[in-house]
LUMPAPA-405004 format. One line per field, with one value per residue: residue number from 1; residue in one letter; x, y, z of N, C-alpha, C in turn. Coordinates in Angstrom, 2 decimals, always signed. Example, Ala and Ser with C-alpha at 12.3 -4.5 7.8 and 13.67 -1.06 7.14 Angstrom:
// LUMPAPA-405004
seq [1:2] $
type [A:S] $
npx [+13.19:+12.85] $
npy [-5.69:-2.25] $
npz [+7.80:+7.08] $
capx [+12.30:+13.67] $
capy [-4.50:-1.06] $
capz [+7.80:+7.14] $
cpx [+13.20:+12.90] $
cpy [-3.30:+0.03] $
cpz [+7.80:+7.87] $
***
This chain:
// LUMPAPA-405004
seq [1:2:3:4:5:6:7:8:9:10:11:12:13:14:15:16:17:18:19:20:21:22:23:24:25:26:27:28:29:30:31:32:33:34:35:36:37:38:39:40:41:42:43:44:45:46:47:48:49:50:51:52:53:54:55:56:57:58:59:60:61:62:63:64:65:66:67:68:69:70:71:72:73:74:75:76:77:78:79:80:81:82:83:84:85:86:87:88:89:90:91:92:93:94:95:96:97:98:99:100:101:102:103:104:105:106:107:108:109:110:111:112:113:114:115:116:117:118:119:120:121:122:123:124:125:126:127:128:129:130:131:132:133:134:135:136:137:138:139] $
type [M:S:K:K:E:N:R:I:D:T:K:Q:A:A:F:D:F:D:R:P:L:Q:E:Y:E:N:L:R:V:K:L:T:A:A:P:E:K:T:H:Q:C:E:S:F:A:E:G:C:I:E:I:A:A:T:V:K:S:A:L:R:A:S:G:M:S:R:E:E:M:V:D:A:I:N:A:Y:F:G:V:D:R:K:G:K:R:L:S:I:H:M:F:N:N:H:L:S:K:P:A:G:Y:P:L:P:A:V:Y:I:F:A:I:Q:H:I:T:G:S:L:E:T:I:E:A:L:A:K:S:E:Q:A:R:V:I:S:G:G:R:G:A] $
npx [-0.45:-3.68:-6.32:-8.60:-10.66:-10.21:-12.71:-13.91:-16.00:-18.42:-20.30:-19.27:-18.26:-15.99:-12.95:-11.72:-8.54:-6.91:-8.22:-8.27:-5.52:-5.05:-6.64:-5.26:-2.83:-3.66:-4.49:-2.03:-0.52:-2.01:-1.70:+1.04:+1.46:+2.23:+1.61:-1.52:-2.25:-1.65:-4.13:-4.49:-6.08:-7.15:-8.16:-9.65:-12.44:-12.79:-11.85:-13.79:-16.05:-15.36:-15.32:-18.02:-19.24:-18.40:-19.65:-22.34:-22.50:-22.02:-24.24:-26.33:-25.81:-26.35:-29.07:-30.53:-32.49:-31.84:-32.88:-33.10:-30.39:-29.43:-30.76:-29.57:-26.86:-27.02:-27.87:-25.65:-23.72:-24.92:-26.72:-29.48:-32.77:-32.56:-29.91:-26.92:-27.21:-27.13:-28.93:-31.44:-31.52:-28.99:-27.40:-28.23:-27.20:-24.44:-24.08:-25.11:-24.11:-21.18:-18.76:-19.43:-20.47:-18.63:-18.32:-18.05:-15.26:-15.60:-18.07:-17.60:-16.76:-19.19:-20.71:-19.25:-19.51:-22.30:-23.12:-21.41:-19.50:-16.31:-15.64:-15.20:-12.91:-11.19:-10.90:-9.49:-7.16:-6.19:-5.31:-2.87:-1.37:-2.02:-3.69:-6.81:-7.38:-9.67:-11.52:-13.61:-15.97:-17.24:-15.05] $
npy [-22.70:-23.85:-22.05:-23.18:-24.98:-28.35:-30.61:-33.29:-35.92:-36.81:-38.79:-40.88:-44.26:-45.82:-47.52:-50.61:-51.27:-53.04:-55.53:-57.20:-57.71:-59.07:-61.34:-62.48:-63.04:-64.91:-67.01:-67.59:-68.52:-70.77:-72.36:-72.81:-74.20:-77.18:-80.28:-82.06:-85.08:-88.03:-89.95:-93.19:-95.65:-98.70:-100.86:-101.99:-101.89:-100.04:-97.71:-97.41:-96.97:-94.57:-92.77:-92.95:-91.92:-89.24:-88.35:-88.71:-86.85:-84.43:-84.46:-84.34:-81.80:-80.22:-80.30:-81.68:-84.41:-87.94:-88.81:-86.40:-85.81:-87.93:-87.36:-84.88:-85.64:-87.27:-85.30:-83.62:-85.11:-85.16:-87.16:-88.72:-90.18:-92.50:-93.27:-94.71:-94.48:-93.28:-94.96:-94.60:-96.80:-97.97:-95.85:-95.72:-98.19:-97.67:-95.83:-97.07:-99.65:-99.56:-101.06:-103.30:-102.20:-100.11:-96.57:-95.16:-93.24:-91.19:-90.05:-88.31:-85.88:-84.76:-84.71:-82.97:-80.60:-80.22:-80.17:-78.30:-78.88:-79.82:-81.94:-84.74:-84.82:-83.53:-85.49:-87.41:-85.96:-85.42:-87.90:-88.05:-86.15:-83.62:-80.55:-79.11:-76.23:-73.76:-71.52:-70.26:-71.73:-74.68:-76.21] $
npz [-5.24:-4.65:-3.10:-2.33:-0.11:+0.86:+1.13:+3.06:+2.37:+4.54:+4.40:+3.07:+3.09:+5.31:+4.59:+5.51:+5.79:+7.09:+7.44:+4.96:+4.81:+7.20:+6.78:+4.63:+5.90:+7.84:+6.16:+4.91:+7.09:+7.78:+5.47:+5.42:+7.69:+9.57:+7.92:+8.14:+9.96:+8.16:+6.59:+6.10:+4.24:+5.53:+4.20:+1.10:+1.29:+3.37:+2.12:+0.10:+1.66:+2.90:+0.70:-0.12:+2.18:+2.17:-0.13:+0.57:+2.65:+1.28:-0.38:+1.51:+2.60:+0.40:+0.18:-1.64:-2.95:-3.35:-5.77:-7.20:-7.36:-8.96:-11.38:-11.90:-12.19:-14.47:-16.28:-16.19:-17.55:-19.96:-20.64:-21.98:-21.59:-23.11:-23.47:-21.91:-18.56:-15.15:-12.69:-10.13:-8.47:-8.77:-7.86:-5.20:-4.36:-4.67:-2.60:-0.32:-0.15:-0.41:-0.57:-2.02:-4.32:-5.62:-5.97:-9.14:-10.10:-11.95:-11.48:-9.43:-10.51:-11.47:-9.09:-7.41:-8.90:-8.95:-6.23:-5.19:-3.40:-2.23:-0.72:-1.12:-2.74:-0.99:+0.98:-0.46:-1.07:+1.50:+2.32:+1.18:+2.41:+1.46:+0.47:-0.45:-2.22:-2.55:-4.66:-3.43:-3.67:-2.17:+0.20] $
capx [-1.39:-5.07:-6.79:-9.85:-10.60:-10.56:-13.71:-14.05:-17.41:-18.66:-21.21:-18.51:-17.92:-14.56:-12.44:-10.87:-7.36:-6.26:-8.91:-7.74:-4.16:-5.14:-7.15:-4.15:-1.86:-4.25:-4.42:-0.62:-0.13:-2.69:-1.12:+2.42:+1.49:+2.57:+0.48:-2.31:-1.89:-2.07:-5.14:-4.31:-7.14:-6.66:-8.63:-10.45:-13.78:-12.72:-11.74:-15.10:-16.95:-14.95:-15.80:-19.49:-19.60:-18.22:-20.71:-23.59:-22.41:-22.21:-25.63:-27.14:-25.58:-26.96:-30.52:-31.15:-32.80:-31.03:-33.48:-32.68:-28.97:-29.28:-31.17:-28.55:-25.66:-27.30:-27.89:-24.26:-23.03:-25.68:-27.33:-30.94:-33.42:-32.26:-28.50:-26.47:-27.36:-27.16:-30.29:-31.56:-31.21:-27.53:-26.86:-28.47:-26.22:-23.12:-24.00:-25.51:-23.25:-20.04:-17.73:-19.94:-20.72:-17.84:-18.73:-17.07:-14.62:-16.08:-19.23:-17.14:-16.79:-20.55:-21.16:-18.59:-20.10:-23.71:-23.27:-20.51:-18.67:-15.07:-15.37:-14.65:-11.53:-10.42:-10.57:-8.43:-5.94:-5.72:-4.61:-1.51:-0.88:-2.22:-4.87:-7.55:-7.57:-10.83:-11.72:-14.84:-16.96:-16.79:-14.34] $
capy [-23.58:-23.42:-21.64:-23.87:-25.96:-29.74:-31.11:-34.74:-36.33:-37.59:-39.89:-41.94:-45.35:-46.02:-48.81:-51.29:-51.75:-54.10:-56.81:-58.07:-58.10:-60.08:-62.56:-63.05:-63.59:-66.13:-68.04:-67.95:-69.32:-72.07:-73.14:-73.18:-75.00:-78.59:-81.03:-82.87:-86.49:-88.79:-90.98:-94.27:-96.65:-100.02:-101.87:-101.52:-101.59:-98.78:-96.63:-97.27:-96.39:-93.17:-92.01:-92.89:-91.04:-87.84:-88.05:-88.56:-85.59:-83.35:-84.55:-83.83:-80.35:-79.54:-80.28:-82.42:-85.81:-88.83:-88.81:-85.15:-85.92:-88.83:-86.59:-83.86:-86.32:-87.63:-84.06:-83.14:-85.86:-85.06:-88.45:-88.68:-91.39:-93.66:-93.65:-95.32:-93.47:-93.72:-95.15:-94.37:-98.06:-98.13:-94.80:-96.18:-99.24:-97.04:-95.14:-97.93:-100.84:-99.07:-102.07:-104.20:-101.40:-98.88:-95.42:-94.84:-91.94:-90.17:-89.37:-87.26:-84.63:-84.24:-84.47:-81.74:-79.46:-80.07:-79.81:-77.20:-79.37:-80.50:-82.84:-86.02:-84.57:-83.23:-86.77:-88.03:-85.17:-85.57:-89.18:-87.84:-84.96:-82.46:-79.77:-78.55:-74.81:-73.41:-70.11:-69.75:-72.80:-75.84:-76.00] $
capz [-4.60:-4.63:-1.79:-2.10:+0.97:+0.53:+2.07:+3.09:+2.40:+5.76:+4.09:+2.43:+3.99:+5.57:+4.11:+6.48:+5.09:+7.86:+7.35:+3.90:+5.16:+8.26:+6.15:+3.87:+6.86:+8.41:+5.13:+4.74:+8.25:+7.68:+4.38:+5.70:+8.92:+9.38:+7.35:+9.05:+10.00:+7.00:+6.82:+5.14:+4.31:+5.91:+3.27:-0.04:+1.79:+4.12:+1.14:-0.54:+2.66:+3.07:-0.46:-0.04:+3.29:+1.76:-1.11:+1.34:+3.38:+0.30:-0.82:+2.61:+2.71:-0.75:+0.34:-2.74:-2.71:-4.18:-7.11:-7.84:-7.65:-10.10:-12.56:-12.14:-12.69:-15.86:-17.06:-16.25:-18.60:-21.20:-20.92:-22.00:-21.09:-23.94:-23.37:-20.65:-17.52:-13.77:-12.16:-8.69:-7.80:-8.75:-6.99:-3.83:-4.07:-4.49:-1.31:+0.80:-0.14:-1.18:-0.80:-3.05:-5.53:-5.49:-6.78:-10.17:-9.86:-12.89:-10.89:-8.52:-11.27:-11.46:-7.71:-6.99:-9.62:-8.58:-4.81:-4.82:-2.30:-2.59:+0.40:-1.56:-3.18:+0.22:+1.62:-1.26:-0.90:+2.87:+2.44:+0.68:+3.10:+0.60:+0.77:-1.58:-2.06:-3.36:-4.94:-2.84:-3.60:-1.42:+1.46] $
cpx [-2.77:-5.48:-8.12:-9.67:-10.97:-11.53:-13.80:-15.53:-17.63:-19.60:-20.50:-18.10:-16.40:-14.16:-11.49:-9.68:-6.72:-6.91:-8.39:-6.32:-4.16:-5.66:-6.05:-3.14:-2.39:-4.18:-2.99:-0.15:-0.74:-2.04:+0.30:+2.56:+1.84:+1.36:-0.23:-1.85:-2.46:-3.09:-4.97:-5.43:-6.53:-7.07:-9.40:-11.83:-13.81:-12.63:-13.07:-16.09:-16.64:-15.47:-17.32:-19.94:-19.45:-19.27:-22.04:-23.62:-22.64:-23.66:-26.56:-27.03:-26.24:-28.46:-31.26:-31.50:-31.89:-31.56:-33.07:-31.20:-28.74:-29.65:-30.11:-27.25:-25.86:-27.31:-26.47:-23.50:-23.80:-26.34:-28.84:-31.49:-33.02:-30.83:-28.18:-26.49:-27.35:-28.61:-30.28:-31.20:-29.70:-26.89:-27.06:-27.48:-24.83:-22.98:-24.31:-24.65:-21.97:-18.95:-18.15:-20.16:-19.95:-18.32:-17.67:-16.55:-15.16:-17.29:-18.82:-17.10:-18.16:-21.00:-20.54:-19.27:-21.52:-23.87:-22.44:-19.57:-17.44:-14.68:-14.73:-13.19:-10.64:-10.01:-9.45:-7.11:-5.34:-4.93:-3.17:-0.87:-0.96:-3.49:-5.51:-7.77:-8.63:-10.90:-13.03:-15.92:-16.39:-16.08:-13.22] $
cpy [-22.98:-23.08:-22.31:-24.91:-27.34:-30.23:-32.63:-35.05:-37.24:-38.76:-41.09:-42.99:-45.47:-47.41:-49.38:-51.93:-52.94:-55.47:-57.69:-58.55:-59.20:-61.40:-63.25:-63.70:-64.88:-67.28:-68.52:-68.85:-70.71:-72.95:-73.60:-73.99:-76.45:-79.34:-81.85:-84.32:-87.20:-89.85:-92.03:-95.29:-98.01:-101.09:-101.21:-101.09:-100.27:-97.58:-96.36:-96.59:-94.92:-92.30:-91.86:-91.94:-89.57:-87.43:-87.85:-87.23:-84.41:-83.30:-83.97:-82.31:-79.58:-79.43:-81.03:-83.83:-86.65:-88.85:-87.55:-85.21:-86.81:-88.09:-85.54:-84.47:-86.71:-86.40:-83.51:-83.82:-85.86:-86.36:-88.29:-90.02:-92.64:-94.16:-94.32:-94.23:-94.12:-93.85:-94.89:-95.64:-98.26:-97.09:-95.18:-97.27:-98.65:-96.40:-96.03:-99.18:-100.52:-100.10:-103.03:-103.50:-100.09:-97.79:-95.16:-93.41:-90.85:-89.42:-88.25:-85.91:-83.98:-83.87:-83.19:-80.53:-79.18:-79.58:-78.60:-77.59:-80.10:-81.52:-84.16:-85.86:-84.23:-84.51:-87.47:-87.29:-85.36:-86.87:-89.09:-86.59:-83.72:-81.73:-79.31:-77.10:-74.39:-71.91:-69.60:-70.80:-73.95:-75.46:-75.07] $
cpz [-4.60:-3.21:-1.44:-1.00:+0.45:+1.59:+1.94:+3.24:+3.60:+5.52:+3.46:+3.46:+4.13:+5.08:+5.14:+5.76:+5.80:+7.68:+6.21:+4.20:+6.22:+7.69:+5.35:+4.81:+7.49:+7.42:+4.92:+5.88:+8.16:+6.62:+4.66:+6.98:+8.57:+8.82:+8.40:+8.96:+8.77:+7.39:+5.73:+5.33:+4.60:+4.92:+2.12:+0.43:+2.56:+3.18:+0.46:+0.40:+2.87:+1.93:-0.40:+1.06:+2.90:+0.74:-0.39:+2.08:+2.45:-0.18:+0.25:+2.71:+1.56:-0.63:-0.77:-2.29:-3.60:-5.62:-7.89:-8.22:-8.87:-11.39:-12.92:-12.69:-14.16:-16.77:-17.24:-17.39:-19.92:-21.61:-20.92:-21.53:-21.88:-23.77:-22.05:-19.59:-16.15:-13.33:-10.66:-7.93:-7.70:-7.82:-5.52:-3.43:-3.84:-3.12:-0.12:+0.95:-0.89:-1.45:-1.91:-4.38:-5.41:-6.44:-7.84:-9.98:-10.77:-12.34:-9.95:-9.22:-11.17:-10.05:-7.17:-7.60:-9.12:-7.15:-4.42:-3.70:-2.83:-1.52:-0.02:-1.99:-1.98:+0.94:+0.86:-1.08:+0.48:+3.05:+1.95:+1.27:+2.22:+1.04:-0.52:-1.29:-3.06:-3.56:-4.40:-2.76:-2.77:-0.16:+1.36] $
***
């Protein structure tokens, strides 16, 4: 054996081994808990309003204006000024009169990506007693 003394560097930060284990346990308990109450839409209009509300909430949380969101959605799909694109007037109708102008589901792809929010998909999953598990973005 070596007679050299092992010195511990006192400047080295301590690692909290218990915190990651506790976070894992909390997540495991949450995921295995009883499912939340199912939310079933009573009507087509109610479903449209629910989707529009989640989009508005995600938009508000992102800090973007509706005009910025429309431009970002068009950019997401690679639509230039000449092709078929979403207009601010149509987007306003989708959010303000959702029963009359339901939001096409394809826009949810872009809205999720742009805002970083999974709120709309969470509402859809919740209606089937499911959960959305995220890797850090969104909820």
